C-alpha positions as CSV (number, residue, x, y, z in Angstrom):
1,M,34.0,110.9,-74.1
2,C,37.2,109.9,-72.3
3,R,38.9,113.0,-73.7
4,K,36.2,115.3,-72.3
5,C,36.6,113.6,-68.9
6,I,40.4,114.1,-68.9
7,L,40.1,117.7,-70.0
8,L,37.5,118.4,-67.3
9,L,39.7,116.7,-64.7
10,M,42.7,118.8,-65.8
11,L,40.7,122.0,-65.7
12,C,39.5,121.2,-62.2
13,I,43.0,120.4,-60.9
14,S,44.3,123.6,-62.5
15,F,41.5,125.7,-60.9
16,T,42.1,124.1,-57.5
17,I,45.9,124.7,-57.6
18,A,45.3,128.4,-58.6
19,L,42.6,128.8,-55.9
20,F,44.7,127.5,-53.0
21,S,48.1,128.6,-54.0
22,E,49.4,131.5,-51.9
23,T,51.3,134.4,-53.3
24,G,54.2,135.7,-51.2
25,G,57.9,136.0,-51.1
26,F,60.8,136.9,-49.0
27,V,60.4,139.6,-46.5
28,A,63.7,141.4,-45.9
29,P,64.3,143.1,-42.6
30,S,63.1,146.6,-42.7
31,L,65.5,149.3,-43.6
32,E,66.3,152.2,-41.3
33,V,66.4,155.7,-42.7
34,V,69.9,156.9,-43.5
35,T,71.1,160.4,-44.2
36,V,72.7,161.5,-47.4
37,E,76.0,161.9,-45.5
38,Q,75.8,158.3,-44.2
39,A,74.8,157.0,-47.6
40,K,77.9,158.4,-49.2
41,S,80.1,156.3,-46.9
42,L,78.3,153.0,-47.5
43,P,79.7,150.3,-49.8
44,D,78.5,149.7,-53.4
45,E,75.1,148.0,-53.7
46,T,74.1,148.6,-50.1
47,P,70.3,148.9,-49.8
48,V,69.3,152.3,-48.5
49,L,66.2,154.2,-47.4
50,L,66.4,158.0,-47.5
51,Q,63.9,160.8,-46.8
52,G,64.1,164.3,-48.2
53,K,63.3,166.3,-51.3
54,I,64.2,166.0,-55.0
55,I,65.4,169.5,-55.7
56,K,66.6,169.5,-59.3
57,A,66.4,167.5,-62.5
58,L,69.8,166.9,-64.0
59,D,68.8,164.9,-67.1
60,D,66.3,162.3,-68.2
61,E,66.8,159.9,-65.2
62,D,69.2,161.8,-62.8
63,Y,68.1,164.1,-60.1
64,T,69.6,165.9,-57.1
65,F,68.2,164.6,-53.8
66,A,68.7,166.6,-50.6
67,D,68.2,166.1,-46.9
68,E,69.4,168.1,-43.9
69,T,72.9,166.6,-44.3
70,G,73.6,167.3,-47.9
71,T,72.8,166.3,-51.5
72,I,73.4,163.2,-53.7
73,V,72.5,162.3,-57.3
74,I,69.7,159.7,-57.6
75,E,68.9,157.7,-60.7
76,V,65.1,157.1,-61.2
77,D,64.1,154.9,-64.2
78,D,60.8,155.9,-65.9
79,D,58.9,152.8,-64.5
80,V,59.8,153.7,-60.9
81,W,57.6,156.9,-61.0
82,Q,54.4,154.8,-61.5
83,G,52.4,157.8,-62.6
84,V,53.3,159.9,-59.5
85,Y,54.2,163.5,-60.0
86,I,56.6,165.0,-57.5
87,S,57.6,168.6,-57.1
88,E,60.7,170.1,-55.3
89,D,58.4,170.9,-52.4
90,D,57.3,167.3,-51.7
91,F,58.9,165.4,-48.9
92,V,59.6,161.9,-50.3
93,E,61.0,158.5,-49.2
94,I,63.2,156.6,-51.6
95,K,64.4,153.0,-51.5
96,G,67.3,152.0,-53.6
97,E,70.9,151.0,-53.5
98,I,74.3,152.7,-53.5
99,D,75.8,152.8,-57.0
100,K,79.5,153.8,-56.9
101,E,80.8,154.6,-60.3
102,I,84.3,155.3,-61.7
103,L,86.1,158.3,-60.3
104,S,84.2,158.1,-56.9
105,K,80.9,159.3,-58.3
106,I,78.2,158.0,-56.0
107,K,74.5,157.7,-56.9
108,I,71.5,156.1,-55.5
109,S,69.8,153.7,-57.9
110,V,66.1,154.2,-56.9
111,D,63.9,151.1,-56.8
112,S,60.8,152.9,-55.3
113,I,59.7,156.4,-54.4
114,R,56.7,157.7,-52.5
115,I,55.5,161.0,-51.2
116,I,55.5,161.3,-47.5
117,V,54.2,164.9,-47.2
118,E,52.9,166.9,-50.2
119,E,53.3,170.6,-50.2
120,L,50.3,172.2,-48.6
121,P,48.5,174.9,-50.6
122,Q,49.3,178.4,-49.6
123,I,46.3,180.2,-48.1
124,E,46.2,183.9,-48.9
125,E,44.3,186.2,-46.5
């Protein structure tokens, strides 16, 4: 009988803790949008937010990203896509960090990507 009471008490405590615990975390200051040209001059591992278009697939995870100031290679791991399909006509926002490699190669390692404006269908008259 005592074992049942202890088990019931532990179950009640666990449920209460789960019910009243809050989920949350650190909220970093919001990033301001930078251009490709600006991103290329930032230090390694600097967080960045860019807006533009993915214009070309280079290989399995590398793509060419472009805005009005130029182009840069972005690295997008499979899990970052989260089932979203993006075409070269979609205007997107990417969050990531500068990844400076050997021989001055600069990439953006993408943490998240979202479509801002999808291509509108062409209406033929």
